[in-house]
MARFIVEX-593903 format. One line per field, with one value per residue (C-alpha): residue number from 1; residue in one letter; chain; x, y, z. Coordinates in nm, 2 decimals. Layout:
residues N
seq: [NUM / ...]
type: [a / ...]
mol: [A / ...]
px: [X / ...]
py: [Y / ...]
pz: [Z / ...]
end
This chain:
residues 468
seq: [1 / 2 / 3 / 4 / 5 / 6 / 7 / 8 / 9 / 10 / 11 / 12 / 13 / 14 / 15 / 16 / 17 / 18 / 19 / 20 / 21 / 22 / 23 / 24 / 25 / 26 / 27 / 28 / 29 / 30 / 31 / 32 / 33 / 34 / 35 / 36 / 37 / 38 / 39 / 40 / 41 / 42 / 43 / 44 / 45 / 46 / 47 / 48 / 49 / 50 / 51 / 52 / 53 / 54 / 55 / 56 / 57 / 58 / 59 / 60 / 61 / 62 / 63 / 64 / 65 / 66 / 67 / 68 / 69 / 70 / 71 / 72 / 73 / 74 / 75 / 76 / 77 / 78 / 79 / 80 / 81 / 82 / 83 / 84 / 85 / 86 / 87 / 88 / 89 / 90 / 91 / 92 / 93 / 94 / 95 / 96 / 97 / 98 / 99 / 100 / 101 / 102 / 103 / 104 / 105 / 106 / 107 / 108 / 109 / 110 / 111 / 112 / 113 / 114 / 115 / 116 / 117 / 118 / 119 / 120 / 121 / 122 / 123 / 124 / 125 / 126 / 127 / 128 / 129 / 130 / 131 / 132 / 133 / 134 / 135 / 136 / 137 / 138 / 139 / 140 / 141 / 142 / 143 / 144 / 145 / 146 / 147 / 148 / 149 / 150 / 151 / 152 / 153 / 154 / 155 / 156 / 157 / 158 / 159 / 160 / 161 / 162 / 163 / 164 / 165 / 166 / 167 / 168 / 169 / 170 / 171 / 172 / 173 / 174 / 175 / 176 / 177 / 178 / 179 / 180 / 181 / 182 / 183 / 184 / 185 / 186 / 187 / 188 / 189 / 190 / 191 / 192 / 193 / 194 / 195 / 196 / 197 / 198 / 199 / 200 / 201 / 202 / 203 / 204 / 205 / 206 / 207 / 208 / 209 / 210 / 211 / 212 / 213 / 214 / 215 / 216 / 217 / 218 / 219 / 220 / 221 / 222 / 223 / 224 / 225 / 226 / 227 / 228 / 229 / 230 / 231 / 232 / 233 / 234 / 235 / 236 / 237 / 238 / 239 / 240 / 241 / 242 / 243 / 244 / 245 / 246 / 247 / 248 / 249 / 250 / 251 / 252 / 253 / 254 / 255 / 256 / 257 / 258 / 259 / 260 / 261 / 262 / 263 / 264 / 265 / 266 / 267 / 268 / 269 / 270 / 271 / 272 / 273 / 274 / 275 / 276 / 277 / 278 / 279 / 280 / 281 / 282 / 283 / 284 / 285 / 286 / 287 / 288 / 289 / 290 / 291 / 292 / 293 / 294 / 295 / 296 / 297 / 298 / 299 / 300 / 301 / 302 / 303 / 304 / 305 / 306 / 307 / 308 / 309 / 310 / 311 / 312 / 313 / 314 / 315 / 316 / 317 / 318 / 319 / 320 / 321 / 322 / 323 / 324 / 325 / 326 / 327 / 328 / 329 / 330 / 331 / 332 / 333 / 334 / 335 / 336 / 337 / 338 / 339 / 340 / 341 / 342 / 343 / 344 / 345 / 346 / 347 / 348 / 349 / 350 / 351 / 352 / 353 / 354 / 355 / 356 / 357 / 358 / 359 / 360 / 361 / 362 / 363 / 364 / 365 / 366 / 367 / 368 / 369 / 370 / 371 / 372 / 373 / 374 / 375 / 376 / 377 / 378 / 379 / 380 / 381 / 382 / 383 / 384 / 385 / 386 / 387 / 388 / 389 / 390 / 391 / 392 / 393 / 394 / 395 / 396 / 397 / 398 / 399 / 400 / 401 / 402 / 403 / 404 / 405 / 406 / 407 / 408 / 409 / 410 / 411 / 412 / 413 / 414 / 415 / 416 / 417 / 418 / 419 / 420 / 421 / 422 / 423 / 424 / 425 / 426 / 427 / 428 / 429 / 430 / 431 / 432 / 433 / 434 / 435 / 436 / 437 / 438 / 439 / 440 / 441 / 442 / 443 / 444 / 445 / 446 / 447 / 448 / 449 / 450 / 451 / 452 / 453 / 454 / 455 / 456 / 457 / 458 / 459 / 460 / 461 / 462 / 463 / 464 / 465 / 466 / 467 / 468]
type: [m / l / s / p / e / l / k / f / i / l / k / n / l / f / k / q / k / n / k / l / g / l / v / a / i / t / g / i / i / g / a / a / c / k / g / y / l / p / l / f / i / e / r / m / m / e / a / s / g / s / q / d / k / l / m / s / i / a / w / i / g / a / a / l / a / g / t / i / a / i / s / r / y / f / h / i / f / t / m / n / v / v / s / e / n / v / s / q / d / l / r / e / q / l / q / f / k / f / l / n / l / d / l / k / f / h / n / n / y / i / t / g / s / g / g / l / l / s / r / t / f / n / d / v / r / i / i / h / d / g / l / r / l / f / a / d / l / f / s / a / p / l / t / f / t / f / l / i / f / a / l / f / k / l / d / t / q / l / t / l / y / i / l / l / a / a / p / l / l / a / f / v / l / g / r / l / s / r / s / i / r / k / y / s / l / l / g / i / q / q / l / e / r / i / t / s / t / i / k / e / s / l / d / g / v / r / t / i / q / s / f / s / l / q / n / i / l / s / g / k / l / q / a / e / g / k / e / f / i / h / m / r / t / k / t / h / s / r / i / e / f / m / g / p / f / t / e / f / l / a / t / l / i / v / l / g / i / f / f / y / f / s / t / k / i / a / s / g / k / a / t / a / g / n / l / m / g / f / i / t / a / m / l / q / i / n / e / p / i / k / k / f / q / e / a / y / v / r / m / q / e / t / k / v / s / a / v / r / i / r / s / m / i / e / e / k / s / i / i / e / d / n / s / h / a / q / e / f / p / a / e / w / s / k / i / s / y / k / n / i / s / f / s / y / a / e / d / q / d / l / l / k / n / f / n / l / d / i / i / k / g / q / s / v / a / f / v / g / e / s / g / s / g / k / s / t / v / a / n / l / l / a / r / f / y / d / p / q / a / g / e / i / t / v / d / g / k / n / i / n / t / l / t / l / a / s / l / r / q / n / i / s / l / v / s / q / d / v / f / l / f / s / d / t / i / e / k / n / i / q / a / a / q / p / e / y / n / p / g / l / i / v / k / c / a / i / a / a / s / a / h / q / f / i / q / k / m / p / m / g / y / q / t / n / v / g / e / r]
mol: [A / A / A / A / A / A / A / A / A / A / A / A / A / A / A / A / A / A / A / A / A / A / A / A / A / A / A / A / A / A / A / A / A / A / A / A / A / A / A / A / A / A / A / A / A / A / A / A / A / A / A / A / A / A / A / A / A / A / A / A / A / A / A / A / A / A / A / A / A / A / A / A / A / A / A / A / A / A / A / A / A / A / A / A / A / A / A / A / A / A / A / A / A / A / A / A / A / A / A / A / A / A / A / A / A / A / A / A / A / A / A / A / A / A / A / A / A / A / A / A / A / A / A / A / A / A / A / A / A / A / A / A / A / A / A / A / A / A / A / A / A / A / A / A / A / A / A / A / A / A / A / A / A / A / A / A / A / A / A / A / A / A / A / A / A / A / A / A / A / A / A / A / A / A / A / A / A / A / A / A / A / A / A / A / A / A / A / A / A / A / A / A / A / A / A / A / A / A / A / A / A / A / A / A / A / A / A / A / A / A / A / A / A / A / A / A / A / A / A / A / A / A / A / A / A / A / A / A / A / A / A / A / A / A / A / A / A / A / A / A / A / A / A / A / A / A / A / A / A / A / A / A / A / A / A / A / A / A / A / A / A / A / A / A / A / A / A / A / A / A / A / A / A / A / A / A / A / A / A / A / A / A / A / A / A / A / A / A / A / A / A / A / A / A / A / A / A / A / A / A / A / A / A / A / A / A / A / A / A / A / A / A / A / A / A / A / A / A / A / A / A / A / A / A / A / A / A / A / A / A / A / A / A / A / A / A / A / A / A / A / A / A / A / A / A / A / A / A / A / A / A / A / A / A / A / A / A / A / A / A / A / A / A / A / A / A / A / A / A / A / A / A / A / A / A / A / A / A / A / A / A / A / A / A / A / A / A / A / A / A / A / A / A / A / A / A / A / A / A / A / A / A / A / A / A / A / A / A / A / A / A / A / A / A / A / A / A / A / A / A / A / A / A / A / A / A / A / A / A / A / A / A / A / A / A / A / A / A / A / A / A / A / A / A / A / A / A / A / A / A / A / A / A / A / A / A / A / A / A / A / A / A / A / A / A / A / A / A]
px: [4.43 / 4.20 / 3.85 / 3.56 / 3.46 / 3.76 / 3.86 / 3.52 / 3.62 / 3.97 / 3.84 / 3.64 / 3.90 / 4.11 / 3.88 / 4.05 / 4.38 / 4.55 / 4.45 / 4.54 / 4.88 / 4.92 / 4.78 / 5.11 / 5.37 / 5.22 / 5.21 / 5.57 / 5.74 / 5.50 / 5.59 / 5.99 / 6.01 / 5.82 / 6.08 / 6.37 / 6.24 / 6.37 / 6.72 / 6.70 / 6.57 / 6.90 / 7.14 / 7.00 / 7.03 / 7.37 / 7.48 / 7.32 / 7.67 / 7.71 / 7.56 / 7.63 / 7.52 / 7.25 / 7.12 / 7.15 / 6.98 / 6.69 / 6.66 / 6.66 / 6.37 / 6.17 / 6.18 / 6.11 / 5.79 / 5.69 / 5.69 / 5.53 / 5.23 / 5.23 / 5.23 / 4.94 / 4.73 / 4.73 / 4.73 / 4.40 / 4.23 / 4.33 / 4.18 / 3.86 / 3.82 / 3.86 / 3.62 / 3.35 / 3.38 / 3.38 / 3.08 / 2.90 / 2.98 / 2.84 / 2.55 / 2.51 / 2.58 / 2.30 / 2.04 / 2.12 / 2.11 / 1.76 / 1.61 / 1.73 / 1.63 / 1.27 / 0.94 / 0.96 / 1.28 / 1.10 / 0.81 / 1.00 / 1.25 / 1.16 / 1.23 / 1.07 / 1.21 / 1.31 / 1.57 / 1.72 / 1.73 / 1.91 / 2.18 / 2.20 / 2.24 / 2.32 / 2.60 / 2.72 / 2.82 / 2.95 / 3.17 / 3.29 / 3.35 / 3.58 / 3.76 / 3.87 / 4.06 / 4.15 / 4.47 / 4.58 / 4.66 / 4.90 / 5.05 / 5.04 / 5.21 / 5.50 / 5.52 / 5.60 / 5.84 / 6.07 / 6.01 / 6.11 / 6.41 / 6.48 / 6.42 / 6.67 / 6.94 / 6.92 / 6.89 / 6.83 / 6.81 / 6.54 / 6.33 / 6.32 / 6.19 / 5.90 / 5.80 / 5.75 / 5.45 / 5.33 / 5.16 / 4.96 / 4.80 / 4.77 / 4.57 / 4.33 / 4.28 / 4.17 / 3.92 / 3.78 / 3.77 / 3.55 / 3.26 / 3.27 / 3.18 / 2.92 / 2.74 / 2.81 / 2.56 / 2.29 / 2.29 / 2.30 / 2.01 / 1.79 / 1.86 / 1.73 / 1.40 / 1.39 / 1.43 / 1.16 / 0.90 / 0.96 / 0.93 / 0.57 / 0.46 / 0.52 / 0.37 / 0.07 / 0.02 / -0.35 / -0.44 / -0.29 / -0.46 / -0.80 / -0.78 / -0.60 / -0.26 / -0.02 / 0.02 / 0.06 / 0.35 / 0.49 / 0.51 / 0.66 / 0.93 / 1.04 / 1.08 / 1.28 / 1.47 / 1.59 / 1.68 / 1.92 / 2.06 / 2.12 / 2.33 / 2.55 / 2.55 / 2.75 / 2.99 / 3.06 / 3.16 / 3.40 / 3.52 / 3.63 / 3.77 / 4.14 / 4.17 / 4.24 / 4.40 / 4.66 / 4.70 / 4.73 / 5.02 / 5.19 / 5.21 / 5.35 / 5.59 / 5.70 / 5.77 / 5.95 / 6.17 / 6.26 / 6.36 / 6.57 / 6.74 / 6.78 / 7.01 / 7.22 / 7.24 / 7.34 / 7.64 / 7.76 / 7.60 / 7.34 / 7.34 / 7.00 / 6.99 / 6.95 / 6.68 / 6.51 / 6.54 / 6.39 / 6.10 / 6.05 / 6.00 / 5.76 / 5.59 / 5.51 / 5.48 / 5.17 / 4.98 / 5.03 / 4.94 / 4.61 / 4.57 / 4.57 / 4.38 / 4.08 / 4.15 / 4.13 / 3.82 / 3.66 / 3.70 / 3.55 / 3.18 / 3.29 / 3.35 / 2.99 / 2.86 / 3.04 / 2.89 / 2.61 / 2.64 / 2.80 / 2.56 / 2.31 / 2.52 / 2.57 / 2.18 / 2.09 / 1.78 / 1.55 / 1.44 / 1.72 / 1.76 / 1.90 / 2.23 / 2.06 / 1.75 / 1.59 / 1.43 / 1.05 / 0.93 / 0.84 / 0.55 / 0.36 / -0.04 / -0.12 / -0.01 / -0.10 / -0.13 / -0.09 / -0.13 / -0.05 / -0.01 / 0.15 / 0.13 / 0.28 / 0.32 / 0.37 / 0.04 / -0.19 / -0.24 / -0.37 / -0.39 / -0.42 / -0.40 / -0.50 / -0.54 / -0.60 / -0.55 / -0.55 / -0.54 / -0.35 / -0.62 / -0.85 / -0.95 / -0.96 / -1.10 / -1.08 / -1.35 / -1.37 / -1.35 / -1.00 / -0.72 / -0.86 / -0.55 / -0.61 / -0.34 / -0.12 / -0.19 / -0.09 / 0.22 / 0.32 / 0.31 / 0.54 / 0.79 / 0.74 / 0.72 / 0.73 / 0.48 / 0.54 / 0.44 / 0.30 / 0.43 / 0.31 / 0.41 / 0.43 / 0.34 / 0.43 / 0.78 / 0.81 / 0.87 / 1.14 / 1.32 / 1.29 / 1.52 / 1.31 / 1.41 / 1.24 / 0.90 / 0.85 / 0.92 / 0.61 / 0.38 / 0.21 / 0.11 / -0.15 / -0.12 / -0.39 / -0.09 / 0.03 / 0.37 / 0.55 / 0.92 / 1.05 / 1.10 / 0.90 / 0.52 / 0.75 / 1.04 / 0.76 / 0.60 / 0.92 / 1.05 / 1.06 / 1.17 / 1.58 / 1.52 / 1.36 / 1.05 / 0.82 / 0.55 / 0.53 / 0.52 / 0.20 / 0.05 / 0.09 / -0.10 / -0.40 / -0.44 / -0.46 / -0.70 / -0.43 / -0.32 / -0.54 / -0.52 / -0.09 / -0.14 / -0.32 / 0.00 / 0.22 / 0.45 / 0.29 / 0.50 / 0.81 / 0.60 / 0.77 / 0.57 / 0.72 / 0.73 / 0.39]
py: [12.66 / 12.79 / 12.72 / 12.97 / 12.85 / 12.88 / 13.19 / 13.33 / 13.21 / 13.37 / 13.72 / 13.73 / 13.58 / 13.86 / 14.17 / 14.05 / 14.07 / 14.27 / 14.00 / 13.69 / 13.85 / 13.80 / 13.43 / 13.40 / 13.53 / 13.31 / 13.04 / 13.05 / 13.13 / 12.80 / 12.60 / 12.66 / 12.62 / 12.30 / 12.22 / 12.28 / 12.10 / 11.76 / 11.89 / 12.05 / 11.73 / 11.56 / 11.81 / 11.78 / 11.40 / 11.45 / 11.68 / 11.49 / 11.45 / 11.79 / 11.99 / 12.33 / 12.26 / 12.10 / 12.44 / 12.67 / 12.45 / 12.42 / 12.79 / 12.74 / 12.47 / 12.67 / 12.97 / 12.74 / 12.63 / 12.93 / 13.06 / 12.76 / 12.83 / 13.21 / 13.17 / 12.90 / 13.09 / 13.38 / 13.15 / 13.00 / 13.29 / 13.55 / 13.28 / 13.23 / 13.62 / 13.58 / 13.34 / 13.52 / 13.83 / 13.66 / 13.48 / 13.80 / 13.96 / 13.67 / 13.72 / 14.07 / 14.01 / 13.73 / 13.98 / 14.28 / 14.05 / 13.90 / 14.26 / 14.37 / 14.02 / 14.09 / 13.92 / 13.72 / 13.55 / 13.50 / 13.39 / 13.13 / 12.97 / 12.65 / 12.58 / 12.96 / 13.13 / 12.84 / 12.80 / 13.13 / 13.10 / 12.79 / 12.91 / 13.25 / 12.99 / 12.68 / 12.73 / 13.04 / 12.79 / 12.54 / 12.81 / 12.93 / 12.59 / 12.55 / 12.87 / 12.78 / 12.53 / 12.73 / 12.83 / 12.47 / 12.45 / 12.67 / 12.62 / 12.23 / 12.21 / 12.50 / 12.25 / 11.91 / 12.13 / 12.22 / 11.87 / 11.68 / 11.89 / 11.82 / 11.43 / 11.45 / 11.58 / 11.34 / 11.03 / 11.09 / 10.70 / 10.64 / 10.96 / 10.86 / 10.52 / 10.70 / 10.95 / 10.64 / 10.63 / 10.96 / 10.89 / 10.64 / 10.88 / 11.14 / 10.88 / 10.80 / 11.16 / 11.22 / 10.94 / 11.05 / 11.44 / 11.37 / 11.10 / 11.41 / 11.68 / 11.46 / 11.36 / 11.70 / 11.87 / 11.62 / 11.65 / 12.05 / 12.07 / 11.82 / 12.04 / 12.30 / 12.11 / 12.06 / 12.41 / 12.51 / 12.26 / 12.38 / 12.77 / 12.65 / 12.49 / 12.77 / 13.06 / 12.81 / 12.68 / 12.84 / 12.64 / 12.33 / 12.32 / 12.40 / 12.10 / 11.87 / 11.84 / 11.82 / 11.45 / 11.49 / 11.76 / 11.56 / 11.29 / 11.50 / 11.64 / 11.29 / 11.13 / 11.45 / 11.41 / 11.05 / 11.14 / 11.41 / 11.18 / 10.90 / 11.17 / 11.29 / 10.93 / 10.91 / 11.21 / 11.13 / 10.76 / 10.91 / 11.25 / 11.00 / 10.77 / 10.93 / 11.02 / 10.60 / 10.52 / 10.79 / 10.66 / 10.31 / 10.45 / 10.64 / 10.32 / 10.09 / 10.41 / 10.44 / 10.08 / 10.04 / 10.35 / 10.19 / 9.85 / 10.05 / 10.23 / 9.93 / 9.79 / 10.11 / 10.18 / 9.83 / 9.86 / 10.20 / 10.38 / 10.60 / 10.75 / 10.75 / 11.12 / 11.05 / 10.80 / 11.05 / 11.30 / 11.10 / 10.98 / 11.32 / 11.45 / 11.16 / 11.23 / 11.53 / 11.53 / 11.32 / 11.64 / 11.85 / 11.58 / 11.53 / 11.88 / 11.91 / 11.60 / 11.72 / 12.11 / 11.96 / 11.72 / 12.02 / 12.24 / 12.02 / 12.07 / 12.40 / 12.48 / 12.30 / 12.56 / 12.85 / 12.73 / 12.75 / 13.09 / 13.23 / 13.12 / 13.31 / 13.63 / 13.66 / 13.58 / 13.88 / 14.06 / 14.12 / 14.45 / 14.70 / 15.06 / 15.11 / 15.31 / 15.67 / 15.62 / 15.95 / 16.04 / 16.04 / 16.44 / 16.67 / 16.74 / 16.51 / 16.49 / 16.16 / 15.78 / 15.52 / 15.22 / 15.14 / 14.81 / 14.62 / 14.23 / 14.09 / 13.69 / 13.47 / 13.19 / 13.13 / 13.10 / 13.22 / 13.62 / 13.79 / 14.10 / 14.14 / 14.50 / 14.65 / 15.05 / 15.29 / 15.64 / 15.80 / 16.17 / 16.35 / 16.33 / 16.07 / 15.73 / 15.48 / 15.11 / 14.82 / 14.56 / 14.19 / 13.85 / 13.71 / 13.64 / 13.84 / 14.07 / 14.37 / 14.37 / 14.32 / 14.63 / 14.81 / 14.57 / 14.65 / 15.04 / 14.97 / 14.76 / 14.46 / 14.27 / 14.45 / 14.38 / 14.13 / 14.36 / 14.77 / 15.02 / 15.27 / 15.60 / 15.91 / 16.20 / 16.01 / 15.89 / 15.53 / 15.39 / 15.20 / 15.51 / 15.61 / 15.48 / 15.23 / 15.41 / 15.74 / 15.56 / 15.36 / 15.65 / 15.80 / 15.52 / 15.41 / 15.07 / 14.92 / 14.59 / 14.26 / 14.10 / 14.31 / 14.28 / 14.44 / 14.48 / 14.35 / 14.66 / 14.94 / 15.12 / 15.44 / 15.25 / 15.09 / 15.40 / 15.57 / 15.32 / 15.49 / 15.82 / 15.85 / 16.15 / 16.16 / 16.35 / 16.27 / 16.53 / 16.34 / 15.98 / 16.12 / 16.27 / 15.97 / 15.79 / 15.98 / 16.01 / 15.61 / 15.64 / 15.44 / 15.73 / 15.68 / 15.27 / 15.33 / 15.55 / 15.25 / 15.05 / 14.95 / 15.18 / 15.42 / 15.45 / 15.24 / 14.97 / 14.65 / 14.49 / 14.17 / 13.95 / 13.70]
pz: [-12.68 / -12.39 / -12.44 / -12.42 / -12.06 / -11.94 / -12.12 / -11.95 / -11.60 / -11.63 / -11.74 / -11.45 / -11.22 / -11.33 / -11.22 / -10.89 / -11.04 / -10.70 / -10.48 / -10.75 / -10.75 / -10.35 / -10.39 / -10.65 / -10.46 / -10.14 / -10.41 / -10.50 / -10.14 / -10.02 / -10.31 / -10.28 / -9.90 / -9.95 / -10.20 / -9.97 / -9.71 / -9.80 / -9.86 / -9.49 / -9.36 / -9.55 / -9.40 / -9.04 / -9.04 / -9.15 / -8.88 / -8.60 / -8.44 / -8.36 / -8.12 / -8.26 / -8.63 / -8.49 / -8.27 / -8.63 / -8.86 / -8.58 / -8.61 / -8.95 / -8.96 / -8.75 / -8.97 / -9.27 / -9.09 / -8.98 / -9.33 / -9.50 / -9.25 / -9.33 / -9.69 / -9.68 / -9.46 / -9.68 / -10.02 / -9.89 / -9.73 / -10.05 / -10.28 / -10.09 / -10.08 / -10.48 / -10.54 / -10.31 / -10.49 / -10.84 / -10.74 / -10.64 / -10.99 / -11.15 / -10.97 / -11.04 / -11.38 / -11.44 / -11.25 / -11.48 / -11.81 / -11.66 / -11.57 / -11.96 / -12.14 / -12.31 / -12.22 / -12.52 / -12.37 / -12.01 / -12.16 / -12.35 / -12.12 / -12.05 / -11.68 / -11.62 / -11.34 / -11.18 / -11.39 / -11.39 / -11.03 / -11.06 / -11.28 / -11.04 / -10.73 / -10.81 / -11.11 / -10.91 / -10.60 / -10.82 / -10.97 / -10.64 / -10.51 / -10.82 / -10.79 / -10.41 / -10.58 / -10.85 / -10.68 / -10.66 / -11.01 / -11.03 / -10.67 / -10.68 / -11.00 / -10.88 / -10.53 / -10.74 / -10.96 / -10.65 / -10.52 / -10.81 / -10.82 / -10.48 / -10.54 / -10.84 / -10.59 / -10.34 / -10.63 / -11.00 / -11.07 / -10.85 / -10.93 / -11.32 / -11.23 / -11.03 / -11.26 / -11.53 / -11.32 / -11.42 / -11.77 / -11.62 / -11.37 / -11.67 / -11.86 / -11.57 / -11.48 / -11.88 / -11.89 / -11.56 / -11.61 / -11.94 / -11.77 / -11.48 / -11.74 / -11.87 / -11.54 / -11.38 / -11.68 / -11.66 / -11.28 / -11.30 / -11.55 / -11.35 / -11.03 / -11.25 / -11.30 / -10.91 / -10.87 / -11.13 / -10.96 / -10.58 / -10.69 / -10.95 / -10.64 / -10.37 / -10.65 / -10.72 / -10.35 / -10.36 / -10.68 / -10.57 / -10.25 / -10.45 / -10.66 / -10.42 / -10.61 / -10.34 / -10.42 / -10.79 / -10.74 / -10.45 / -10.68 / -10.93 / -10.73 / -10.59 / -10.91 / -11.01 / -10.68 / -10.77 / -11.12 / -10.96 / -10.71 / -10.98 / -11.15 / -10.83 / -10.78 / -11.08 / -11.06 / -10.72 / -10.80 / -11.06 / -10.86 / -10.52 / -10.71 / -10.78 / -10.42 / -10.28 / -10.64 / -10.58 / -10.24 / -10.33 / -10.61 / -10.36 / -10.08 / -10.36 / -10.42 / -10.06 / -10.03 / -10.33 / -10.20 / -9.87 / -10.04 / -10.33 / -10.01 / -9.77 / -10.05 / -10.11 / -9.73 / -9.69 / -9.97 / -9.79 / -10.17 / -9.97 / -9.58 / -9.35 / -9.45 / -9.83 / -9.72 / -9.47 / -9.71 / -10.02 / -9.78 / -9.68 / -10.02 / -10.13 / -9.83 / -9.93 / -10.31 / -10.25 / -10.12 / -10.47 / -10.65 / -10.48 / -10.49 / -10.84 / -10.89 / -10.70 / -10.83 / -11.22 / -11.14 / -10.97 / -11.24 / -11.48 / -11.31 / -11.27 / -11.67 / -11.70 / -11.49 / -11.66 / -12.01 / -11.85 / -11.70 / -12.02 / -12.24 / -12.02 / -11.99 / -12.37 / -12.48 / -12.71 / -12.62 / -12.92 / -12.78 / -12.77 / -12.83 / -13.18 / -13.25 / -13.31 / -13.08 / -12.93 / -12.61 / -12.56 / -12.69 / -12.46 / -12.62 / -12.81 / -12.98 / -13.07 / -13.09 / -13.35 / -13.44 / -13.79 / -14.00 / -13.66 / -13.70 / -13.39 / -13.28 / -13.00 / -13.18 / -13.53 / -13.77 / -13.47 / -13.53 / -13.23 / -13.38 / -13.75 / -13.93 / -13.64 / -13.64 / -13.39 / -13.33 / -12.96 / -12.94 / -12.63 / -12.31 / -12.44 / -12.23 / -12.43 / -12.28 / -12.43 / -12.40 / -12.48 / -12.39 / -12.21 / -12.49 / -12.76 / -12.75 / -12.47 / -12.31 / -12.61 / -12.75 / -12.42 / -12.40 / -12.78 / -12.71 / -12.36 / -12.64 / -12.43 / -12.75 / -13.10 / -13.37 / -13.67 / -13.93 / -13.91 / -13.67 / -13.34 / -13.39 / -13.15 / -13.41 / -13.65 / -13.55 / -13.50 / -13.09 / -13.23 / -13.29 / -12.93 / -12.63 / -12.40 / -12.09 / -12.22 / -12.36 / -12.06 / -11.80 / -12.01 / -11.95 / -11.63 / -11.58 / -11.32 / -11.39 / -11.30 / -11.12 / -10.87 / -10.76 / -10.47 / -10.36 / -10.05 / -9.91 / -9.71 / -9.88 / -9.92 / -10.12 / -10.35 / -10.42 / -10.49 / -10.71 / -11.05 / -10.92 / -10.83 / -10.62 / -10.27 / -10.23 / -9.95 / -10.08 / -10.40 / -10.26 / -10.01 / -10.32 / -10.56 / -10.25 / -10.19 / -10.58 / -10.55 / -10.26 / -10.06 / -9.80 / -9.51 / -9.55 / -9.53 / -9.20 / -9.05 / -9.10 / -8.80 / -8.96 / -9.19 / -9.51 / -9.33 / -9.32 / -9.46 / -9.72 / -9.92 / -10.22 / -10.28]
end
């Protein structure tokens, strides 16, 4: 039965089903040609006494080599394109989810925006690297099967002896994969902390310099980096073990093959063609084993990252439109806060039985000390949060029955935390307006007393501004 994370990977992979079809076809062609190659070598060796036969066989060999090369190119190239597309799709899914999750999630996420960035880039990169090798999980066993068929055709008894080593290889691979998953998860979690610390340092550089905290933040990053290197060292030690182990096993098998065929050739029970064909198959069979082993090991890391990304994409927002949500009324007369109670933390009420009526056209100012709930009153109206008790209504209609989009389109917010998109001034002013209206953009700038200032900029409204 497929694990949830593997189902998640396959679901996103099959969005590229046309390209995957090409990957499968080229994989089958390449595997079949490689499987036939040992039999071709045997045939060529046994035809060495006839010049005419050798020439015709040579042309077949050239066609065989060309087919292997072309199929391999399209197999690898197409799988790389698939992995790029899947990675970008995952980044887009994550960004869409982040933008639609409520503020409570963002405020409570333990590693902050740095942790979310880590999932977007580090986890997606791990999946990207794993998917590049994903095709080997299909093509390597196929190539192995064709080569085993060739080995049985060349010498059934010896092939059966060699296959006795397979359970040992499977046992070692199984033990390693469990260990790799464990340390991969720990390493990814540590990298998330590092990303969060770096972002925190960049965002708070003014505060850090004001209080001379440079050494403290540097020490924090060094400690986190040391732990990350420790986890990655554990992971690499297990990943890289399989290569030398497989090569050692293969060397012993090849030595045994030479000894076996030496005795058979001496007694006239085998030919040099049998030996060369068998050796060719054994030299080739090491490649799909190594490829499958590497792909399988990398997939353990990929599955760990898939769990983290899947859990984020499937995260549910607390604040959503209900199934019968209506548009914000075109005409309204009063907004009412009725017995509102709200707290950011349990047993710490910020607002309790708060009541307020705002008549259309009124100007209402909230004055109070920091943390008294002034911004919270505005945040509740925009449904960045929902109150624990009470309701907010527009002409008696609970705002929970209105669509979030129409509600927020009727609210203009001037935040204490100034944010600019990395784009032109014009695009920043236009951000919430889907239709381009240069006259309205200028009108908004004039109303905000920004028009003259903008005109003095190097490229006016086309001047690029950016994130902090």
